[in-house]
C-alpha positions as CSV (number, residue, x, y, z in Angstrom):
1,M,138.4,92.9,144.1
2,I,141.1,95.2,145.6
3,S,140.7,95.8,149.3
4,M,141.7,99.0,151.0
5,T,143.1,99.2,154.5
6,D,141.5,101.6,156.9
7,A,144.6,103.9,156.6
8,H,144.2,104.1,152.8
9,R,140.5,104.8,153.1
10,A,141.1,107.5,155.7
11,T,143.8,109.1,153.5
12,W,141.4,109.2,150.5
13,I,138.6,110.7,152.6
14,L,141.0,113.3,153.9
15,V,142.1,114.2,150.3
16,G,138.5,114.5,149.3
17,V,137.7,116.8,152.2
18,M,140.7,119.0,151.3
19,L,139.7,119.2,147.7
20,A,136.1,120.1,148.5
21,S,137.4,122.7,150.9
22,A,139.7,124.2,148.3
23,C,136.9,124.3,145.7
24,A,134.5,126.0,148.2
25,K,137.1,128.6,149.1
26,M,137.7,129.4,145.4
27,A,134.0,129.7,144.7
28,F,133.5,132.1,147.7
29,A,136.5,134.1,146.7
30,A,135.2,134.5,143.1
31,D,131.9,135.8,144.4
32,A,133.4,138.2,147.0
33,P,133.1,141.8,146.0
34,Q,136.5,143.4,145.1
35,S,137.3,146.8,146.3
36,P,138.4,149.4,143.6
37,P,142.1,149.6,142.8
38,D,143.9,151.6,145.5
39,M,147.3,153.3,144.8
40,T,148.2,153.3,148.5
41,R,147.9,149.6,148.7
42,G,149.8,149.4,145.4
43,K,152.7,151.5,146.8
44,A,152.8,149.2,149.8
45,I,153.1,146.2,147.4
46,A,155.9,148.0,145.4
47,E,157.7,148.8,148.7
48,R,157.5,145.1,149.7
49,W,158.4,143.4,146.3
50,C,159.9,145.9,143.9
51,V,162.1,148.5,145.8
52,S,165.2,146.3,145.8
53,C,165.5,146.6,142.0
54,H,163.3,149.5,140.9
55,V,163.1,153.1,142.1
56,I,159.4,153.2,142.9
57,A,158.9,156.8,144.0
58,S,160.0,160.1,142.4
59,D,161.4,161.4,145.6
60,S,163.6,158.4,146.2
61,N,167.3,158.5,146.5
62,A,167.7,154.7,146.5
63,T,170.4,152.9,144.7
64,V,169.3,150.2,142.3
65,P,171.0,148.0,139.7
66,A,172.1,149.8,136.5
67,G,169.7,149.5,133.6
68,V,166.6,148.7,135.7
69,P,163.8,151.1,134.8
70,T,162.1,153.2,137.4
71,F,158.3,152.8,138.0
72,R,157.8,156.3,136.5
73,A,159.6,155.2,133.3
74,I,157.6,151.9,133.1
75,A,154.3,153.8,133.7
76,N,155.2,156.4,131.0
77,R,156.4,154.0,128.3
78,K,154.9,154.7,124.9
79,G,151.9,152.4,124.4
80,Q,152.0,151.2,128.0
81,T,148.8,149.5,129.1
82,A,147.5,147.8,132.2
83,D,147.4,144.5,130.3
84,N,151.1,144.9,129.5
85,I,151.9,145.4,133.1
86,R,149.7,142.5,134.2
87,H,151.5,140.2,131.7
88,V,154.9,141.1,133.1
89,L,153.6,140.5,136.7
90,M,152.1,137.1,135.7
91,M,155.1,136.0,133.6
92,P,158.1,137.6,135.3
93,H,161.5,137.6,133.8
94,V,164.8,136.7,135.5
95,P,165.8,138.1,138.0
96,M,162.3,139.4,138.8
97,P,160.6,137.2,141.5
98,D,157.4,135.3,140.8
99,M,155.2,137.3,143.3
100,Q,152.0,135.3,142.7
101,L,149.9,138.5,143.1
102,T,146.1,138.4,142.9
103,R,144.3,140.4,140.3
104,G,143.3,142.9,143.0
105,E,146.9,143.3,144.1
106,M,148.0,143.7,140.4
107,D,145.3,146.4,140.0
108,D,146.5,148.2,143.1
109,L,150.1,148.1,141.8
110,I,148.9,149.4,138.4
111,A,146.8,152.2,140.2
112,Y,150.1,153.3,141.9
113,M,151.9,153.3,138.6
114,D,149.0,155.3,137.1
115,S,149.7,158.0,139.8
116,L,153.2,158.3,138.4
117,R,152.0,158.7,134.8
118,D,152.4,162.0,132.9
119,A,149.4,163.5,131.1
120,K,151.4,163.4,127.8
121,S,151.9,159.6,128.1
122,G,148.3,158.9,127.0
123,P,145.2,157.8,128.8
124,A,145.2,156.4,132.3
125,L,146.2,152.7,132.7
126,L,143.0,152.0,134.7
127,P,139.5,153.4,134.2
128,K,138.6,156.2,136.5
129,P,136.2,155.4,139.4
130,Q,132.6,156.0,138.6
131,K,130.4,158.3,140.7
132,G,128.3,156.7,143.4
133,N,128.9,153.3,144.8
134,Q,129.8,151.8,141.5
135,K,133.4,150.5,141.1
136,P,135.2,151.0,137.8
137,A,134.9,148.3,135.2
138,I,138.4,146.8,134.8
139,P,138.9,145.0,131.5
140,Y,140.8,141.8,131.5
141,N,142.0,140.1,128.4
142,T,141.6,136.5,129.4
């Protein structure tokens, strides 16, 4: 029979408590109501993460690397969808940073990009909010 020292036992108890705490946090987060996508929060995310490489606003006179598309160009790409944008955000390309955004933050960023979309580009990237207290159903291909 293998005997554990008190230090080993305490370490395993601590690991168990930390795992239980993490699982509880994830369970509560999954049940927490999400607010509808918000383009103002999305613009703030873009200003924090994206502005060093992309022009994020139409009225910007920022200088960015050559060949990097503007947010307006990305939003108005032919066939652009929210799922396409989510995929790029989840699986970024070099030199794009791995931002580790939550689904809500991604939806906020997509809502901001939706505000830059031209009518001729096709339907909105995200469903429009429903009347009343209902939030829009946001489809996820998972």
